[in-house]
VOSELUM-16475 format. One record per residue: x, z, y of N, C-alpha, C in turn. Coordinates in steps of 0.001 Angstrom, whole numbers, padded with zeros to 6 digits, always signed. Each point is the difference from the previous one (the first is absolute). Layout:
N
XZYXZYXZY
...
REM end
This chain:
359
-027644+031829+042021+000486-000343-001346+001101-001049+000144
+001100+000236-000695+001127-000934+000071-000350-001285-000734
+000370-001107+000620-000256-001288-000621+001080-000305-001037
-000436-000550-001116+000926-000367-001074+000315-001482+000138
+001272-000273+000139+000411-001402+000133-000025-000667-001369
-000703-001116-000087-000080-000736-001259+001179-000957-000112
+000575-000039-001202+001122-000916-000235-000495-001434+000016
+000747-000885+000615-000429-001402+000042-000018-000609-001394
-000937-000897-000219-000088-000645-001318+001205-000905-000217
+000481+000051-001227+001147-000857-000345-000426-001460-000022
+000802-000848+000606-000312-001412+000032+000282-000625-001369
-000925-000854-000393+000193-000712-001261+001038-001093+000196
+000929-000052-000924+001054-001007+000117-000550-001373-000353
+000455-001006+000713-000403-001379-000262+000625-000462-001310
-000803-000536-000943+000573-000407-001290+000979-001150+000110
-000021-000740+001140+000901-001130+000157+001234+000338+000844
-000038+001138+000689+001144+000371+000838+000487+001421-000274
-000591+000674-000969+000390+001370-000307+001342+000071-000705
+000396+001240-000336+001296+000209-000648+000076-000717-001344
-001065+000088-000793-000003-000645-001308+000098-001516+000139
-000721-000573+000976+000042-001446+000223+001409-000445+000396
+000643+000775+000889+001364-000346+000422+000968+000075-001177
-000216+000982-000876+000837+000130-001199-000154-001231-000886
-001246-000459-000183-000251-001182-000836+000622-001241+000639
-000084-000128+001320+000597-001147+000681+001513-000021-000205
+000625+001172+000097+001457+000062-000200+000366-000409-001412
-000789+000468-000971+000280-000344-001397-000188-001497-000242
-000991-000593+000663-000217-001446-000155+001139-000803+000617
+000551+000490+001111+001133-000684+000629+001236+000049-000892
+000159+001097-000740+001131+000121-000919-000197-000895-001224
-001252-000303-000332-000352-000747-001214+000690-001365-000036
-000054-000751+001117+000518-001376+000020+001515-000049-000181
+000800+000754+000790+001451-000044-000238+000388+000527-001380
-000761+000963-000523+000288+000497-001346-000159-001109-001028
-001074-000797+000130-000220-001111-000919+001111-001038+000104
+000457-000278+001226+001071-000980+000176+001300+000482-000632
+000340+001265+000232+001216+000565-000607-000107-000014-001520
-001187+000348-000503-000211+000009-001442+000153-001395-000595
-000500-001015+000712+000112-001371-000505+001462-000443-000088
+000815+000407+000997+001431-000330-000035+000669+000664-001205
-000299+001279-000204+000597+000740-001124-000424-000616-001333
-001278-000341-000125-000501-000608-001242+000721-001310-000287
+000087-000872+000992+000621-001308-000199+001487+000139-000309
+000649+000943+000663+001437+000207-000231+000260+000513-001420
-000808+000963-000454+000210+000579-001327-000270-001025-001094
-001011-000870+000217-000276-001047-000987+001202-000933-000155
+000759-000182+001093+001153-000893-000027+001257+000649-000581
-000037+001321-000213+001211+000704-000446+000481-000388-001403
-000877-000154-001004+000507-000354-001339+000776-001311+000045
+001040-000144-000827+000796-001236+000010-000842-001211-000397
+000271-001132+000644-000744-001206-000313-001292-000095+000789
-000776-001018-000324-001291-000224+000639-000890-000727-000987
-001143-000527+000505-000922-000663-000920+000638-001230-000635
+000815-000739+000767+000654-001189-000547+000910+000381-001164
+000713+001117+000133+000865+000475-001084-000815+000319-001247
-001134+000713+000203-000862+000340-001137-000577-001258-000640
-000368-000960+000836-000584-001246-000501+001019-000790-000818
+001223-000078+000503+001057-000723-000710+000345+000714-001312
+000021+001327+000019+000273+000763-001227-001056-000287-001065
-001265-000109+000437-001075-000318-000945+000170-001413-000556
+000428-000951+000849+000232-001367-000472+001140-000057-001000
+001079+000745+000282+001135+000025-000920-000379+000625-001339
-000867+001017+000049-000450+000629-001246-000792-000978-000856
-000647-000987+000629-000754-001010-000726+000869-001171-000439
+001304+000057+000366+000924-001051-000428+000291-001053+001040
-000552+000124+001202+000242-000983+001057+001358+000251+000651
+000604-001069+000518+001290+000100+000684-000245-000153+001496
+000457+000976+000760-000185-000018+001455+001362+000138+000662
+000372-000987+000818+001302+000062+000667-000114+000704+001343
+001142+000187+000653+000032+000737+001270-000767-000742+001090
+000050-001342-000001-000716-000773+001004-001506+000180-000093
-000497+000009-001240-001435+000216-000208-000398+001396+000464
+000907+000970-000241-000251+001376+000420-000150+000078+001523
+000869-000680+000709-000070+000022+001463-001259-000696+000514
-000383-001094-000684-001226-000690+000396-001231+000891-000190
+000007+000761-001096-001107+000921-000257-000068+001085+001071
+001173+000549+000363+000030+001061+001002-000461-000545+001355
+000387-001248+000308-000434-000610+001256-001504-000278-000027
-000502-000430-001159-001432-000293-000141-000851+001249+000198
+000460+001129-000539-000746+001253+000118+000291+000734+001304
+000921-000543+000826+000329+000653+001268+000878+001227-000182
+000755+000049-001111+000833+001161-000301+001438-000173+000461
+000273-001137+000657+001356-000248+000488+000252+000651+001352
-001051+000570+000606+000141+000648+001303+000260+001493-000170
+000590+000665+001016+000198+001465-000075-001339+000713-000142
+000032+001216-000561-001241+000726-000283-000798+000294+001264
+000717+000256+001123-000733+000339+001222-000720-001220+000580
+000559-001209-000202-000690-001206+000442-001248-000248-000862
+000138+000256-001295-001152-000123-000895-001082+001006+000388
+000418+001229+000358-000971+001017+000405-000717-000400+001286
+000744-000462+001003-000608-000388+001278-001013-001128-000191
+000352-000969-000845-000918-001097-000270-001261+000512-000696
+000189+000895-000977-001133+000567-000759-000920+000806+000915
+000588+000884+000814-000796+000854+000871-000682-000797+001118
+000690-001004+000519-000612-000854+001038-001231-000719-000546
+000109-000519-001204-001143-000696-000610-001155+000959-000290
+000324+001245-000364-001057+000989-000260-000752+000314+001294
+000751+000239+001078-000616+000410+001261-000772-001152+000651
+000566-001209-000027-000603-001122+000724-001014-000789-000831
+000227-000089-001329-000857-000852-000840-000663+000749-001149
+000282+001292-000124-000454+000765-001168+000446-000694-001287
+001222-000514+000019+000593-000688-001148+001079+000894-000594
-000225+000489-001212+000924+000944-000629+001062-000688-000852
+000111-001303+000113+001037-000705-000735-000520-000645-001271
+000949-000461-000816-000314-000756-001210+000595+000689-001210
-000792+000128-001045+000485+000606-001234+000780-001047-000783
+001311+000216-000151+000834-000946-000733-000402-000083-001467
-000261+001141-000582-000244+000078-001443-001340-000633-000385
-001018+000189+000853-001343-000492-000336-000351-001304+000716
+000887-000449+000894-000205-001255+000746-001339-000001+000739
-000286+001125+000653-001231+000139+000777+000308+000792+001264
-000821-000146+001057+000141+000901+001144-000199+001448-000437
+000748+000890+000605-000020+001404-000421-001397+000597+000108
-000689-000278+001116-001311+000625+000180-001022-000536-001000
+000208-001217-000500-000866-000540-001047+000142+000806-001281
+001203+000549-000215+000248+000827-001193-000483+001426+000218
+000338+000567+001160-000285+001418+000256-001458+000224+000382
-000563-000912+000798-001357+000182+000523-001053+000312-001056
-000099-000803-001089-001023+000298-001011+000208+001324-000725
+001236+000522+000004+000271+001260-000701-000323+001223+000855
-000027-000176+001332-000175+001145+000889-001355+000699-000126
-001135-000735-000062-001288+000713-000074-000090+000958-001179
+000384-000462-001197-000071+000862-001180+001040+001116+000064
+001161-000312+000590+001027+001039+000140-000494+001113+000909
-000590-000377+001139-000523+001007+000924-001179+000747-000604
-000846-000715-000746-001155+000659-000630+000462+001045-001003
+000932-000382-000877+000517+000950-000997+000717+001155+000690
+000753-000305+001073+000744+001043+000718-000948+001016+000635
-001043-000485+000686-000933+000913+000670-000787+000833-001003
-000444-000631-001094-000739+000745-001026+000900+001060-000625
+001254-000371-000253+000953+000956-000580+000270+001151+000955
+000119-000302+001307+000245+001058+000976-001189+000948+000096
-001209-000554-000004-001188+000847+000007-000045+000882-001240
+000337-000574-001137+000048+000774-001246+001036+001125+000108
+001162-000328+000550+001088+000981+000122-000419+001207+000837
-000575-000265+001174-000323+001090+000919-001305+000711-000346
-001012-000755-000411-001290+000622-000304+000021+000789-001306
+000985-000255-000840+000150+000783-001236+001073+001076+000179
+001153-000381+000576+001125+000926+000102-000250+001168+000937
-000623-000248+001159-000214+001073+000974-000984+001058-000501
-001198-000372-000492-000911+001039-000511+000572+000786-001174
+000709-000694-000903+000587+000709-001148+001107+000948+000451
+000781-000404+001026+001035+000879+000528-000589+001237+000655
-001117-000170+000727-000685+001147+000618-000527+000939-001077
-000647-000567-001013-000547+000831-001090+001116+000772-000705
+001112-000684-000262+001116+000645-000699+000578+001153+000813
+000059-000164+001341+000550+001057+000855-000960+001172+000117
-001292-000298+000176-000997+001067+000165-000164+000803-001290
+000149-000673-001156-000132+000669-001302+001379+000142-000653
+000945+000528+000769+001372+000127-000488+000062+000846-001278
+000809-000492-000965+000248+000664-001287-001239+000051-000900
-001014-000789+000325-001155-000098-000890+000283-001071-001055
-000909-000137-000971+000165-001018-001034-000002-001388+000635
-000916-000221+000958-000049-001289+000686+001284-000312+000739
+000597+001023+000615+001264-000185+000723+001105-000426-000954
+000097+000664-001150+001027-000349-000980-000208-001421-000537
-001251-000363-000254-000298-001349-000513+000386-001057+001031
-000403+000212+001257+000304-000974+001046+001494-000075+000285
+000690+001134-000044+001450-000007+000209+000701-000790-001095
-000448+000182-001247+000575-000745-001123-000250-001492+000158
-001234-000353+000372-000330-001412+000224+000859-000571+001127
+000219+000804+001059+000825-000455+001113+001424-000311-000416
+000594+000871-000831+001368-000242-000475+000053-001227-000908
-000963-000121-000918-000013-001141-000923-000214-001312+000754
-000905+000012+000978-000283-001216+000759+001206-000503+000767
+000835+000908+000475+001194-000415+000735+001162-000309-000929
-000013+000552-001209+001116-000193-000924-000128-001286-000811
-001227-000370-000387-000192-001187-000837+000160-001248+000857
+000894-000938-000384+000163-001236+000784-001296-000796+000049
-000245-000639+001131-001245-000750+000180-000166-001123-001018
+001108-000716-000303-000127-001134-000914-000338+000467-001410
+000528+001187-000400-000344+000540-001311-001461+000448-000027
-000437+000605+001086-001406+000413+000112-000912-001228-000055
+000453-001118+000626-000786-001241-000023-000170-000514-001423
+001073+000032-000771-000071-000456-001394-000957+000875-000801
+000084+001309+000202-000888+000922-000725-001464-000224+000372
-000265-000199+001311-001381-000235+000441-000536-001304-000576
+000803-001061+000051-000446-001292-000526-000233+000069-001509
+000866+000723-000710-000185+000171-001441-001285+000778-000282
-000239+001042+000794-001209+000798-000181-001263-000811+000265
+000009-000817+001076-001171-000829+000299-000207-001073-001073
+001108-000499-000575-000133-001005-001070-000604+000620-001258
+000424+001216-000331-000552+000687-001170-001477+000309+000220
-000338+000419+001232-001376+000418+000271-000974-001137+000224
+000468-001085+000662-000922-001081+000374+000336-001351-000614
+001203-000120-000574+000409-001294-000541+000630-000910+001031
+000120+000478+001241+000622-000757+001093+001038+000887+000670
+001183-000575+000252+001085+000796+000588-000084+000067+001516
-000900-000757+000638-000151-000041+001454+001322-000314+000700
+000652-001088-000464+001240-000453+000622-000347-000931+001154
+000508+000286+001178-000313-000800+001183-001281+000464+000663
-000230-000530+001207-001183+000393+000767-001205-000880-000295
+000234-001193-000560-001088-000945-000189-000125-000406-001461
-001217-000297-000407-000224-000597-001312+000395-001478+000057
+000052-000664-001167+000351-001423-000025-000987-000828+000809
-001282+000334-000133-001022-000749+000732+000176+000165+001506
+000330+001217+000439+000199+000245+001429+001227-000735+000512
+001087-000026-000785+001212-000708+000410-000267-001490+000166
-000726-000583-000953-000317-001431+000087-000862-000281+001230
-001005+000856+000239-000881-000187+001153+000761+000139+001311
+000951+000951+000070+000797+000179+001217+000919-001182+000240
+000589-000532-001080+000898-001146+000136-000747-001262+000396
-001199-000164-000521-000800-001185+000322-000689+000095+001354
-000027+001199+000566-000654+000183+001291-001490+000221-000091
-000528+000130-001217-001435+000255-000156-000340+001474+000195
+001025+000822+000163-000206+001437+000214+001016+000494+001021
-000433+000805+000948+000882+000602+000996+000408+001388-000456
+001145+000480+000532+000547+001275-000470-000963+001158+000240
-000747-000032+001121-000882+001122+000303-001207+000055-000930
-000304-001106-000692-001105+000003-000950+000326+000785-001265
+001300+000287-000193+000410+000783-001175-000545+001429+000059
-000234+000497+001228-000444+001379+000137-001408+000230-000553
-000732-001067-000235-001323+000148-000579-000010-000095-001515
+001181-000137-000607+000107-000133-001453+000436+001327-000611
-000759+000499-000978+000325+001287-000632+001322-000079-000754
+000304-001171-000594+001259-000155-000735+001204+000181+000924
-000147-000484+001240+001100+000149+000961+000288+001473+000267
-001061+000805+000190+000200+001417+000290+000588+000742-001193
-000349-000405-001218+000611+000606-001185+001491-000314-000050
+000350-001213+000412+001416-000391+000001+000767+000654+001145
-000674+000208+001134+000653+000672+001128+000253+001471-000320
-000870+000603-000785+000110+001421-000310+001336+000332-000664
+000491-000897-000855+001258+000257-000716+001189+000092+000961
+000265-001015+000867+001133+000143+000933-000174+001129+001001
-001252+000280+000409-000218+001099+000949+000432+001321-000626
-000381+000226-001249+000383+001239-000687+001507+000033-000235
+000565-001132-000446+001436-000040-000328+000851+000192+001252
-000269-000800+001042+000812+000055+001221-000291+001271+000799
-001266+000456-000042-000384+001151+000815+000287+001347-000609
+000295+000055-001311+000189+001302-000654+001177+000766+000576
+001126-000680+000185+001192+000675+000511-000253+000556+001405
-000607-000822+000883-000301+000456+001354-001029+001116+000015
-001000-000092-000898-001034+001036-000079+000609+001328-000425
+000861-000041-001002+000646+001241-000471+000934+000568+001050
+000696-000878+000727+000854+000476+001089-000812+000636+001116
-001129-000616+000342-000893+000565+001023-000561+001335-000461
-000371+000082-001266-000532+001253-000564+001014+001135+000149
+001233-000252-000401+001033+001043+000052+000337+000369+001440
+000053-001019+000885+000297+000267+001409-001108+000823+000649
-001261-000369-000260-001124+000729+000581-000051+001429-000523
+000273+000186-001280-000007+001347-000580+001045+000881+000690
+001221-000540+000144+001078+000774+000620-000315+000330+001458
-000504-000984+000750-000295+000218+001415-001166+000966+000194
-001025-000128-000835-001148+000898+000106+000392+001439-000337
+000820+000182-001026+000457+001353-000349+000810+000600+001143
+000807-000845+000647+000791+000483+001137-000912+000425+001150
-001036-000806+000292-000916+000325+001094-000849+001219-000321
-000448+000109-001256-000868+001128-000377+000725+001340+000077
+001324-000011-000006+000763+001242+000076+000425+000384+001403
-000434-000767+001006+000434+000280+001373-000874+001062+000662
+000518+000551+001086-000660+001133+000649-001357-000362+000602
-000141-001225+000502-001269-000335+000650-001149-000029-001027
+000331-000288-001272-001019+000014-001049-000442+001439-000265
+000990+000929-000049-000343+001411-000208-000835+000532+001154
+000354-000420+001233-000762+000453+001170-001423-000557-000026
-000130-001260-000405-001335-000610-000067-000864+000692-001047
+000599+000336-001127-000751+000706-001042-000420+001379+000477
+000916+000659+000735-000321+001339+000505-001150-000045+001006
-000140-001110+000711-001085-000137+000967-001300-000475-000629
+000031-000244-001318-001215-000392-000696-000280-001488-000035
+000994-000818+000335-000188-001450-000073-000160-000398-001464
-000937-000884-000273-000261-000398-001381+001209-000711-000608
+000171+000173-001309+001144-000590-000699-000045-001529+000083
-001191-000553-000096-000141-001451+000067+000483-000531+001349
-000350+000692+001083+000416-000423+001328+001513+000134+000159
+000569+001064-000541+001457+000198+000077+000721-001141-000706
-000502-000370-001184+000684-001006-000809-000122-001385+000627
-001237-000412+000328-000231-001382+000384+000161-000269+001494
-000135+001021+000839+000137-000240+001438+001413+000280+000499
+000642+001008-000554+001309+000410+000513+001155-000396-000932
-000049+000467-001234+001131-000248-000915+000155-001482-000334
-001111-000659-000307+000077-001400-000411+000583-000877+001096
-000391+000259+001229+000476-000834+001106+001515+000078+000145
+000555+001185-000184+001453+000150+000086+000695-000523-001253
-000647+000176-001165+000616-000415-001267+000035-001513-000170
-000832-000716+000752-000048-001463-000130+001193-000703+000645
+000768+000719+000829+001090-000647+000744+000980-000775-000879
+000575+000604-001057+000949-000765-000827-000643-001210-000670
-001250+000145-000428-000695-001118-000643-000217-001141+000979
-000412+000326+001222-000241-001024+001017+001314-000655+000424
+001059+000784+000123+001290-000558+000422+000580-000942-001042
-000404+000142-001259+000483-000895-001056-000864-001228-000201
-000929-000245+000932-000927-001123-000146+000715-001336-000023
+000995-000179+000873+000670-001302+000093+000731-000354-001287
+000736+000978-000555+000711-000253-001253-000938-000283-001147
-001108+000728-000053-000983-000209-001067-000609-001385+000098
-000308-000423+001222-000626-001304+000200+000920-001127-000447
+001294+000112+000321+000949-001050-000379+000218-000038-001509
+000139+001178-000630+000247+000036-001448-001211-000493-000770
-001207+000352+000473-001215-000476-000672-000150-001500+000214
+000368-000497+001197-000113-001427+000287+000890-000813-000931
+001216+000471-000250+000882-000714-000929-000524+000069-001422
-000901+000957-000265-000675+000072-001282+000891+000469-001124
+001027+000841+000322+000921+000427-001040+000373-001223-000830
+000867-000828+000554+000248-001365-000469+000096-000127-001511
+000723+000917-000653+000148-000085-001456-001358+000165-000681
-000803+000949+000484-001333+000209-000569-000874-001221+000229
+000120-000617+001168-000795-001195+000297+000390-001154-000917
+001292-000102-000322+000443-001044-000930-000545+000275-001395
+000064+001263-000421-000513+000369-001329-001488-000313-000101
-000763+000289+001064-001453-000210-000018-000413-001396+000454
+000992-000840+000350-000262-001388+000418-000990-000042+001164
+000274+000804+001020-000901+000065+001152+000285-001144+000964
-001058-000565+000557+000126-001090+000962+000155+000580+001400
+001113+000715+000221+000299+000585+001297+001436-000368+000382
+000479+000468+001150+001284-000472+000522+001208+000613-000711
-000173+001114-000702+001139+000661-000640+000776-000892-000946
-000635-000600-001016+000726-000904-000900+000587-001209+000720
-000714-000508+001004+000517-001146+000748+001256+000369+000775
+000059+001215+000541+001199+000473+000691+001177+000079-000954
-000254+000470-001215+001066+000114-001000+000599-001365-000328
-000843-001002-000250+000505-001340-000334+000719-000635+001188
-000494+000273+001218+000644-000561+001198+001390+000588+000201
+000143+001295-000200+001316+000632+000134+000953-000463-001091
-000538-000184-001208+000847-000422-001125+000538-001411+000215
-000819-000868+000571+000429-001380+000225+000612-000213+001385
+000095+001088+000787+000550-000051+001359-000796-000958+000896
-001316+000009-000191-000904-000773+000852-000249+000828+001259
+000896-000166+000991+000105+000974+001087-001231+000025+000909
-000610-001150+000280-001147+000002+000910-001223+000640-000643
-000197-000241-001286-001123+000621-000699+000210+001507-000103
+001196+000411-000432+000301+001434-000105-000036+000667+001367
+000543-000677+001010+000012+000568+001352-001397+000187+000560
-000896-000931-000278-001375+000109+000505-000718+001172-000658
+000140+000145-001314-000660+001105-000698+000541+001344+000497
+001326+000088+000175+000589+001244+000501-000400+000260+001451
-000185-001071+000768-000437+000157+001391-001427+000548+000059
-000856-000473-000895-001370+000526-000063+000033+001472-000407
+000858+000345-000957+000149+001408-000391+000510+000835+001169
+000955-000549+000752+000510+000709+001172-001072+000210+001043
-000861-001010+000177-001126+000136+000929-000926+001133-000434
-000256+000099-001303-000856+001073-000514+000645+001367+000193
+001324+000068-000157+000707+001271+000221-000146+000422+001464
+000208-000948+000927-000139+000316+001428-001439+000384+000332
-000956-000739-000578-001410+000311+000250-000360+001371-000571
+000473+000287-001223-000257+001311-000602+000631+001127+000796
+001212-000242+000519+000668+001012+000823-000776+000260+001288
-000488-001079+000629-000799+000141+001218-001260+000811-000271
-000712-000340-001079-001235+000715-000335+000283+001462-000343
+001081+000242-000737+000317+001379-000375+000389+000828+001219
+000718-000609+000959+000364+000724+001227-001236+000357+000819
-000933-000942+000097-001240+000263+000740-000806+001101-000693
-000098-000074-001313-000754+001007-000746+000655+001372+000092
+001352+000033-000021+000709+001273+000128-000238+000624+001367
+000045-000835+001048-000243+000518+001350-001424+000527+000149
-000944-000586-000743-001384+000457+000056-000211+001244-000871
+000678+000046-001155-000204+001113-000925+000649+001292+000485
+001232-000108+000492+000790+001191+000300+000181+000151+001505
-000644+000955+000632+000142+000178+001455+001393+000454+000409
+000813+000434-000961+001365+000430+000339+000915-001179+000283
-000414-001182-000417+000806-001184+000254-000198-000441+001442
+001049+000020+000787-000108-000341+001414+000529-001425+000208
-000754-000774+000716+000438-001364+000285-000026-000290+001498
-000108+001030+000817-000030-000193+001454+001264+000517+000683
+001002+000332-000804+001223+000543+000585+000060+001494-000148
+001157+000569+000236+000187+001453-000125-000694+000723+001142
-000726+001050-000364-000734+000756+001026+000967+000788+000871
-000407+000239+001225+000863+000719+000939+000097+001467-000414
+001171+000539+000104+000200+001408-000409-000353+000921+001151
REM end
């Protein structure tokens, strides 16, 4: 009897030295120079508008009737460190960030920048993450349902909602939601905190994480999550519907059906994995836009997040405060891009990250 040669077992790749690990290491190495280049671009663009904070400050003094001569103007610019070239100001700012974790001084608020930004970050990240979860956990299932039940009543309803959600401006939707909550409950739910919570936070008798145990806080968070997340949810819905319809019409789906593969397995194991690519690739942009909190909507709703603070910093040309907030946003964009690239490489086996295969 002829002996049958058994194929050798495939070796399991080391999770720390395999192809995927090497891909992640390369992406991490690119992360640092990307952040440095981004910081230079951010600082340079902030300096592009004519004038500086001293100019804005003097203009405000003149509007109040004060007289400011050229000598006083130069003293102000020297005091704020604005008499140096922009690249010297950038080098000083970046050196202090790297060596001392010092992001500079807010001219407008007369406080260290991190003292201003730090307390706003926890709530900003909390609202951003909750909004992102709302966007994907609502938009993806509805997009799948709309594609699977094409031309049904549910499909038409969801398509209409998708168009309206993307067409209605967020700030107008915020006003309508607040008006509706005021009519229904007698409270407009403006801001993330009640008066009692704001006083407790300012006095230090309450920490920000203790807000999560308050039902009033969650009612107030629900409004910005719906307002800021509606546009992204509707965009995800429409994108998922289009991608799923494209996948459901491909030949491999027809072949799978002909072989008797269940419809549920075709949809959720094969089509969904391929249809998620555009949604995953847009993760970085979604994260940054949600983090800024749709600045106009955040101002309308009086949210205690970084969006309104960024607006006032840019308006007053408070460059270190604005630069720090934009740098944090840039970090989130790079982080979102890294995560989306890793997820894409895991989701789609057609994506090659080990080089071109030999012909």
